[in-house]
C-alpha positions as CSV (number, residue, x, y, z in Angstrom):
1,M,6.3,31.4,53.9
2,L,2.8,32.0,54.0
3,S,2.7,34.8,51.8
4,I,4.2,32.5,49.1
5,I,1.8,29.9,49.6
6,M,-1.3,32.3,49.6
7,H,0.2,33.8,46.1
8,I,0.3,30.4,44.7
9,C,-3.2,29.5,45.6
10,Y,-4.2,32.8,43.9
11,L,-2.4,31.8,40.9
12,Q,-4.4,28.6,40.9
13,D,-7.2,30.1,41.3
14,Q,-6.8,32.5,38.7
15,A,-5.8,30.0,36.2
16,R,-8.9,27.8,37.1
17,K,-11.2,30.8,36.4
18,A,-9.5,31.5,33.2
19,L,-9.7,27.8,31.9
20,D,-13.6,27.7,33.2
21,S,-14.3,30.8,31.1
22,A,-12.3,29.1,28.0
23,L,-14.4,26.2,28.6
24,G,-17.9,27.8,28.8
25,G,-20.6,25.3,28.8
26,K,-18.4,22.5,28.5
27,K,-17.0,22.1,31.7
28,M,-19.6,19.2,32.2
29,E,-18.3,17.0,29.0
30,F,-14.6,17.7,30.2
31,E,-15.5,16.2,33.7
32,K,-17.2,13.3,32.3
33,W,-14.1,12.6,30.0
34,N,-11.9,13.0,33.1
35,E,-14.2,10.8,35.1
36,E,-14.0,8.2,32.0
37,I,-9.8,8.5,32.0
38,K,-9.9,8.1,35.8
39,R,-11.9,4.9,35.7
40,R,-9.8,3.4,32.5
41,E,-6.8,4.0,34.8
42,E,-8.3,2.1,37.5
43,R,-9.3,-0.9,35.7
44,G,-6.6,-1.2,33.2
45,G,-3.8,-0.2,36.0
46,G,-2.1,2.7,33.9
47,G,-2.5,5.3,31.2
48,N,-1.1,2.7,28.5
49,S,-4.2,0.1,28.4
50,G,-6.2,1.8,25.7
51,G,-4.3,-0.4,23.2
52,G,-2.3,2.2,21.9
53,G,0.8,4.3,22.8
54,W,4.5,3.9,22.0
55,F,5.4,1.5,24.7
56,R,3.5,-1.2,23.1
57,W,5.3,-1.2,20.1
58,F,8.6,-1.7,22.0
59,G,7.9,-4.8,24.1
60,G,5.3,-3.3,26.7
61,S,2.5,-5.4,25.4
62,D,0.9,-8.1,27.6
63,D,1.5,-11.8,26.4
64,E,-2.4,-12.1,26.3
65,H,-2.8,-10.3,23.1
66,F,1.0,-10.9,21.6
67,W,-0.1,-12.6,18.6
68,Q,-2.9,-10.2,17.6
69,E,-0.6,-7.6,18.1
70,A,2.0,-8.9,16.2
71,Q,-0.6,-9.8,13.3
72,Q,-1.5,-5.8,13.1
73,A,1.9,-5.0,12.9
74,S,2.9,-7.3,9.9
75,L,-0.2,-6.3,8.4
76,A,0.7,-2.5,8.8
77,I,4.1,-2.6,7.7
78,L,2.8,-4.6,4.6
79,G,0.1,-2.0,3.7
80,I,3.0,0.5,4.1
81,L,5.3,-1.4,2.0
82,V,2.4,-1.9,-1.0
83,V,1.4,1.7,-1.1
84,Y,5.1,2.6,-1.2
85,L,5.7,0.0,-4.3
86,I,2.3,1.4,-5.7
87,V,3.3,5.1,-5.5
88,A,7.2,5.3,-5.9
89,K,7.5,2.1,-8.6
90,G,4.1,1.9,-9.9
91,D,5.7,1.1,-13.7
92,V,7.8,-1.8,-12.2
93,M,4.7,-3.2,-10.2
94,I,3.0,-3.1,-13.5
95,A,5.9,-4.7,-15.4
96,V,6.0,-7.5,-13.1
97,I,2.4,-8.1,-13.1
98,F,2.1,-8.0,-16.9
99,N,5.3,-9.8,-18.1
100,P,4.2,-13.1,-16.8
101,L,0.8,-12.9,-18.0
102,L,2.1,-11.7,-21.6
103,F,4.7,-14.6,-21.4
104,A,1.5,-17.2,-20.9
105,L,-0.2,-15.6,-23.5
106,R,2.7,-15.5,-26.2
107,G,3.1,-19.3,-25.0
108,T,-0.7,-20.2,-25.6
109,R,-0.5,-18.5,-28.8
110,S,2.3,-20.6,-30.2
111,A,0.8,-23.7,-29.0
112,F,-2.0,-23.2,-30.6
113,T,-0.2,-22.1,-33.8
114,F,1.8,-25.4,-33.6
115,L,-1.1,-27.3,-33.4
116,T,-3.3,-25.8,-36.2
117,S,-0.1,-25.8,-38.7
118,K,0.2,-29.7,-37.6
119,L,-3.7,-30.5,-38.3
120,T,-3.4,-28.6,-41.4
121,N,-0.4,-30.2,-42.6
122,R,-0.9,-33.9,-42.8
123,N,1.5,-34.6,-45.7
124,G,4.2,-32.6,-44.1
125,E,3.6,-29.7,-46.9
126,N,4.5,-26.3,-45.2
127,L,1.7,-24.3,-46.8
128,G,1.1,-22.0,-43.4
129,T,4.5,-20.1,-43.8
130,P,5.9,-18.0,-46.1
131,Q,8.7,-19.0,-48.2
132,E,12.0,-17.6,-47.6
133,E,12.7,-14.5,-50.1
134,V,16.1,-15.2,-51.8
135,A,18.2,-12.3,-51.2
136,V,18.6,-10.4,-54.3
137,S,20.4,-7.0,-54.1
138,V,18.0,-4.2,-55.1
139,S,18.0,-0.8,-54.9
140,A,16.3,1.3,-52.3
141,K,14.4,3.2,-55.5
142,E,13.1,-0.2,-56.6
143,R,12.3,-1.3,-52.9
144,V,10.2,1.7,-52.8
145,V,8.3,1.7,-55.9
146,G,7.8,-2.1,-55.3
147,K,6.4,-1.1,-51.8
148,W,4.3,1.8,-52.8
149,G,3.2,0.8,-56.3
150,G,5.0,3.4,-58.3
151,A,3.0,6.4,-57.1
């Protein structure tokens, strides 16, 4: 039994030496971090006190900061959703933004056209709109010649 305990102590000593040689001159920095971690654990009452950790997402939160954490979680989910919509559905998002804008501009144009036609046509004459053409049976050759001037 004593030999097993001595062998375990020897293995621990070898592991400590290997760790010290791997750390090199940074041993003091790790000791500072170790002390800081112990201080935080004593002050906060556990390793989950840093504001992170998975248990805070699943009901391990303290009631003191519940609304702030709920707001942060909501904003994170909303941000993920917006990034997804921009990356995966960018063309749909552009359509959702521009279609109402184009509809409003088209309505404004129609309103201005209506107002200007009413202001310029005080007698009720229809000067601004072209007359309807009478449907006449014209061959394709005559239409091309009429359009392009017989070249």
